[in-house]
C-alpha positions in Angstrom: 0.0 -0.1 0.2 1.2 3.6 -0.5 1.3 6.3 2.4 1.9 9.4 3.3 3.0 10.5 6.9 3.4 14.0 8.2 4.5 15.2 11.6 4.6 18.3 13.9 6.1 16.6 16.8 8.3 18.9 19.5 12.0 19.6 18.6 13.2 17.6 21.4 11.8 14.3 19.4 12.1 15.2 16.0 14.9 13.8 15.3 14.2 10.7 16.8 10.9 10.4 14.7 12.3 11.6 11.4 15.4 9.1 12.1 12.4 6.1 12.4 10.5 7.6 9.5 13.5 6.8 7.2 13.6 3.3 8.4 10.1 2.9 6.3 9.9 5.1 4.3 11.3 7.5 1.5 11.3 11.5 2.7 10.2 14.2 0.3 9.7 17.0 2.4 10.4 18.8 6.5 8.0 16.8 8.0 6.8 14.1 5.0 7.4 10.7 4.5 6.2 8.8 1.5 6.6 5.2 -0.1 5.3 2.1 -0.5 4.9 -0.6 2.4 3.3 -3.4 4.1 0.3 -3.9 6.3 3.0 -5.5 8.9 5.7 -3.1 8.6 2.9 0.1 9.2 2.0 -1.2 11.8 5.6 -1.7 13.4 6.0 1.5 12.2 3.6 3.2 14.2 4.2 1.1 17.2 7.3 2.5 17.4 6.6 6.1 16.8 3.7 6.1 19.2 7.3 5.0 21.5 8.5 8.6 20.7 5.9 10.9 20.7 4.0 12.2 23.6 0.6 11.8 22.5 -0.5 15.2 24.3 1.7 17.6 22.3 2.7 16.0 18.9 1.0 14.8 16.0 1.6 12.6 13.5 -1.4 12.2 10.4 -1.5 9.3 7.9 -2.7 9.4 4.5 -3.6 5.6 2.9 -4.0 5.3 -0.8 -5.4 2.0 -2.1 -4.5 3.3 -5.4 -1.4 5.5 -5.9 -2.4 5.6 -9.7 -5.0 7.6 -9.3 -2.4 10.1 -8.2 -1.2 12.8 -10.0 1.9 14.4 -8.1 3.1 17.5 -9.1 6.5 18.9 -7.6 7.2 22.7 -8.6 10.8 23.0 -7.3 13.2 21.2 -6.1 11.9 17.8 -5.6 14.1 16.2 -2.7 13.7 12.5 -2.8 12.7 11.6 -6.6 11.1 8.7 -6.8 11.1 6.3 -10.2 7.8 4.4 -9.9 5.6 7.3 -8.7 3.9 8.9 -11.8 
């Protein structure tokens, strides 16, 4: 499945969240990761993120895309992490 994850976390936890997401997805922009991932890997990633964040202060948004062929992605300016299979 294709997912996009965005986050807004306290500066103290920013590095840990970013590092964790890099293990599973492609970094495309500050606080934005995307890519193909299995359901099992996604569940593991989310469980690990829950151990890092403070749910009273931080937020993580998960967008699940069931058919990524229905998405058109346009980048204006520098594309930080080009994706070969996306578009």
